[in-house]
Structure formats: structure tokens, C-alpha cells
N, C-alpha and C positions, 0 to 999 in steps of 0.2 A: 504493500500500500504506500509506504514511504517513497519507494522508487517510482511508483506511478505518479505521485504528486510532484516529484522533482521534474520528471519528464513533461508533465502537464504544464508546469509553470515556465519551463524553458521554451516550450512551443508557444505559449501565450506571449511571453516576452519577445520572442522572435517576430511574431505576427504584428505586435503593437509597434515595434521599433523599425519595421520594414519601411524603407524610404519610399515616399510617394513617387510614382512615375512622372517624370518631367519630359514631355515630348522634345525631341531634338530636331524634328522637321517643323519648320515654321508654320506650314499649312495645317498641322494638327492643332494649332492654337486658335484656328478660326471657330468662333462661337456663334456667329450669325452672319447672314448675307441679306442685304437690303437692295431692292430694285425700285427705282423711281423713274417713271416716264417723264421725259422732258421734251419740250418743243423748241421752236425757233427763238423764244424769249430767253432761253437759258443756253449759255455756251458750254460745250463739253469739257473745257479746261478753264481754270481760273487762276488769277494771280494772288487772290486773297480769299480766304474762307474763315469762318469762325462758328464754333458751336456754342450755343447759349440756351439753357432752359428747354431742352428738347427740340430746338430748332437749329437748322444749319443755314447760315447766311453765306451766300455765294455771289461773288462779284463777277458781273458780265462787263468786262472793260470796254469791248467794242460797242456794246449796246447801251453803255452808260446806265446800268441798273444793278440792283441787288435782288437776287431771288432768295426767298425765305422758304425753306422746306420744313414741313412738320415730319420729323423722323418717326413719330409714333404710328402714323398711318401712311407714310411714304407718298405724300402729296405735296404739290406746290401750294403753299399757304398764301403767299402774296408776292408781288413784284414792286419794288420801290424804285421809281424813276429818279435819276440824278440829273437835274437840269443844270446846264452850264451857266446860263444867264437869266436875268429877270429877278424878281423879288425872292425867289427860292433858289437862285443860282449858286452852285458850289464851285464853279470854275472847272478847270481841267483836273479831274480827280486822279489820285495816285493809288487809291485803295480805301479801306475803311477799318474801323474797329468799333464794335458794339459795346456800349455800357449797359443799356437795357433796351427794351423794345422801342422806346421813344427817345433814346439818346444814342445817336449814331454819329461818330466823328469821321469826317472826310478830309484828309490832308490833300492839298492841291499843289500845282506847280508854281503858284504865286506866293509861296512861303506863308500860307494860311492853313488853319484847321477849321473847317466848317462843321457846325453842329446842326443836324436835322432830326426831325422826329420820324416815327414809323411810316408816315405818309409822304415823306420827302419835303416837308415844310421846313424852311430855314429858321433856326432858333437863335443861333449866335455865331460869331466868327472870332477867331483868335489868330493874331499874327505872331510868327516866330522869327521875323526878319532879323532882329537884333542878336539872335543866338545861332544863326546859321552862316558861318564864315565861308563855306564852300558849296552852298547850294541847298537843295530841298531835302526833305525827309527821305531816308533810304527807300527806294522803290525799285522794282525789278519786273521783268517780263514773266518770270516763272520761278523765282528763287525763294519764295517764302509762302508759308500758309497763313501766317499771322502778320498783320500790318503793324501792330503795336502790342504792347504788353501792359497788363493791369496789375497794380499792387495797391490795395485799399482804394483810396480816392485819387490815385494818380494813374495817368496813362503815359507810358514811356515810349518815345519814338527815337529811333536811331537816326543820326545825321550822316551826310555823305562823306565825311572824312574816313568812314569805314572802308571806302573803296580806293583810298589813295595809297600808293606804294610808300612803305615806311621810309625808304632811303630818300625820297623826295620831299617828305612832309615832316617827319619827326626826328628828333634826337632827344637825348636825356634832359635837355633844358626846356623843351617846348611841349612835353607831354601835358603839363599842367595848364597850358594855354589853349588846348584844342578841345572844344565842346564835342563830346561823343554822343550825348543824348540830350533831349529836352523832356521836361516833365510838364504835363498839363494837369493842374490841380482842378478836378471836376467840381469840388465843393465851392471854391471861391472863384473859379474861372480864370485862373492865372497860369501863364506859361513862364517857366523858369529853366535856366541852364541846370542840367542834372549834376549833382555833386560827384558822380562817378568819374574817375580818371584812371587810365592805364598806368601801371608802374613800368619800370625799366625792363621787366621780364619780357614784355611784348616785343621789345627790340631784338631779342635773341632770335625771333622767327625770321627776320630779314626778308620779309615778304609784305604783302598787302596787309592793311589793318582790318580786313574784313572779318566779321564775326557772325555767328548765328546765336540766337539768344532765346531764353525762356525765363519764367519766374518759378521760384520754389518757396512758397509761403512769403516771407518778408525779403527774400533774396532775389536779386537779379543775377542770372547765370549767363555768362558769355563764353562761348567756345570759339577759339580762333579757327578760321576756315582752313588754314594750312598747317596745323600742328595739333597736338593733344592738349594744349594749354587751355585750362578752364579757369575763369575768374568767378568768384562768388562775392557779390556786393550786397551788404546788408543795409536796407533802407531805414532801419531803426537807429543805428549808431554810425552809419557811413563807413563801416569797416570793410576792408578788402582782403581777401585771401586768394591765393592761386594754387593750383595743383595740376598734376599731369594725369589725365585719364588713361586707363589701360585699354588696349585693343589688340586683338590677335589679327585683325584684317585691315584696319585703317592705319597704316604706318609708313607707307612709301611717300612721305612728303618730300618736296624738292623745290628749290628756287630756280630751277631751270627755265621755267616760263618767264619769271620776272627778269632774270639776267640775260635773256636772249634778245636779239635785235628784232623786235616784232614789227618795226616799221617797214622792213623789207619783205615781210611775209603776208600772205593773203589771210583773210578772216578764217577760212577753213583750216589753214596750216596752224594758225595760232590756237584755235580751239583744240585741235588734235594734240598740240604740245601741252596745253593746259590740262587736258584730261588724261594725260599719260601717267600722272602720279595722283596720289590720294588727295582728297579734300572733303571737308565736312559740309553737308548739304542742309542740315537742320538739327534742331534739338527741341524736345518738348517734355514737360513734366506731367506725370500722371498722378494726381493727388489721391485718386481712389485706390490705387495699388501701391503707392509709395515708391515709384520707380521713375527713372529718367530715360527717355528714348533718344538715342543719337542716330541720325541718318547720315551715312557716309558712303563716299565713292572710293573704292580701293585703288583705283588707277588701272588703266588698260590702254593698249594701243588701239586707236580708232582707225579702222580699215579705210584705205583710200577711197573705196567705192561707196562709203557711207557718207551721207550728208552730215557734216560735222555740226552745223547749226541745229539741225533737228536732234542730233545726238545730245547736244547741250541742253535743249529744252526738255528732252525726255530720255535721260540715260537709260540704257537697257535694263539695268538692275541696280540695286543698292544694298547696303548692309545695315541692319538694325542692331545696335549695341545697347544693351539694357543694363542700367546701373541702379544700385540701391540709392535712394535719395537722401539717406542719412550720412553714409560714409563714402559714397561714390564708388563702391566696389563693383567690379564687373560681374554681373550675374549670368549673362549668356549673350552670344552673338548669333544672328541668323542672316544668311544670304538669301535674298528674295529671288524667286524664279525669274529667269530672263524674259524680257519683253512682256511683262504682265502688269506690274503696278507702276503708277506714276510716282516718281521720286520726290516731287515737290508738293504733293497733295496728301494731307493727313490732318486728323484732328482727334482729340481725346474726349470721350464722354464717360458716363457712369458704367458703360458696358465694356470699355476697353479702348484700344488703339484702332482707329478706323483708317483703312487704306482703300485706294481706288484701283481696281484691276481694269483700268481704261487706257492702258498704254496704246499708242497708235499702231504698234506692231503686234498687238494681241489679236489673234484671229477671232476672238469672241467679242471684241469691242464693237459696240453699237452706239452711234451718235444720238440715237433717240432715247437712250436710257442711261441713267446714272446708276452705277453699281458700287456698293460699299461693302467691304469685308471687315468685320469686327474681329479683332484678335484679343484674346484674353490671356495675358501673361502673368496673372496673379499667382500661379503655382510656382513661379521662380523664386518667390520670397519665403516659401513654406519649407 
């Protein structure tokens, strides 16, 4: 009897302590698939999107409108028209960020941030002319999913010094003089120069100042585009710390593109040179699962017969590196299947990380349908 009890408890202990299975194939983490019919009012690709309270806001840059989708029933809820001129004119818009259904902020090319309500009516206008030494708020054809970042009552916008080569713009005495971000205080309606500044560590990258960014509670997180250098800026006490993220796949960073004579090369040749080595495409915090997603390009020779411009807009694949949001330890990395998901389209909601299998080379891609795959990576922290 005693021997039986010993064997019983050993078996019980082994079964209780058995490690939970963690899928190594990224597609095994898909928990949901959403299909939304779209028509000519909605473009199949966007430069800016944002999830808020069950709705997905989607910018149609060519149509100068924002589509609002109700994800609970996979329908188009409304379309907000952005007028350039007139009493509700927002100018030539660069994107948007939503504070709530009736507070949508629209940066434009005239160094202004326009505030409209959910019907497109102009409520207020804020100028950031005095804080932008090198041009407008950072905008791109396809390089971000979020136009700005929110921390409490602030909306944080990156400025164009992000895109300047370090060797031409910065040295260890000018870092303090360069405004990298502006903060819009929603409560009092005031634009100010952000207190964040890079330290000398950024100069070690010897490349462009470009970063991808997200927020983590009270922290602004900035990941250099061409290295593993991550900055954490705390908005409560204005403290800055930096660290190196680990990655098994995103490591082949190089200054070859920056140091080359690009003036004598075609656009196609320069893009091929740029994508030959690694770069960071984006970063996003998942507060529901306590992780940070990093979207990276590992570097690859772009074939001569491939349109390099199209390659840049829609890289054939990318790597998702997933980190613990407390200590930034690497939990897992996944390489997405080739020619399936859009590298610059993603958002996080209560159900997980949402990606779009709408790559132009995906044989299942249908321009009349928006498709969203939800990935649940919560098991990685258990």
C-alpha cells in the first residue's frame, strides 16, 4: 500500500508539473479570423489605423476619409469625410489619431493639428510651427500603423529629425537642441516640445535617427530602426534608460546604405541596398498579455527582376519578436509565411495581435474584402 501511494503521488506530481504546450508554428496561435466586405469607399491598404473600443479606424488617404469598422459584427459603421477647405477644412492630412469617438486629431502638412468630431466637424486647431525645426510630423506612405501615441492626457507625435542621417545632423553637443517629439496636452489644448532627448548612445549607431515607437503604461518606448537599441522614457519623472534587445533573427544591421554614394544610383538600386540588411519595421505593446511585439526585417537580397519599390511597400515577410514587458526578455520569435501578411498593418485588441493576410502576392487576396487574423500569444508568458 505504501509503495502504491508513492507511485501515485509521483505520477500526480509529474502530471501537474508537465509544461504546457507552446506552439512553435506561428499559425497555430491564430485564434480567430475576421472577414469584412469593403467597397470603393475603403482602400485595401492604409497608412494609419487605430483600434479603439471595439472599432477599427482606417485611413483612406487617396479618398481623404476615415472608415470606422465595428469588429463585433464585421460591418462598416460609418465613413468620416476629411474636407481640405471650408469651415471644416483640415488641410492636407498626414494621418490621424483617435482620442475618442468625437475627438479625432488630424496632423497636416501646414504644421497644424486639427481636431474634428465623429462627423468631421472642425472643433479646434493647434499649431506646432515653433517646435518643428525640420518640417512636419513624421508621416510615411506605409511605414506605421499608428500616427501618434497616447499617454494619459497627452498625444505624442514624432518630428522629422527622425529621418535625418546622424552624421549630418547630430553630434554630442547638439542632441539637447533637437526636438524629437511634440506633446499635445488634450486637457488644456496646448502643444509643447517633448522633454525626451536622445543620449550619446544613439550616436554609436552611425546611421539615421529613425525610430519606431510605442507606449508601455507611463513609458514611451523607442526602438532604433537600424540597431537593437531601445530607449525607455518615463513621463512621470522624465527619466531615460536604454538597453539592447535580444534577437536571434534581426541582427544583420549595417551602415552600408548610409555610407554608399546613393546619388549615382537609381531608386530601385538604393532600395535593394537598403533592404539587404536588417531593420526594425515597428513595435507595439500588448497591455492585455503583458508583452511587446517587435516587427523586423532580417535582411535579404532583393532579386533584380522584383520591383524594389513594391518590395519596400510590402516586404514579402517579416519576423515577430515577442518580449516580456517587464524585463524585456525575449520570449519567442516567429517568421511569418512569405507573401501572406502585410508588414506595416497591425493592431492590438483584447483578443490579441491582429495581422492582415492581404499581401498583394497572396493568391487568396481579394480587394473586396478585409481579412484579419487574430493571434493569441498569451501562452508564452505561462
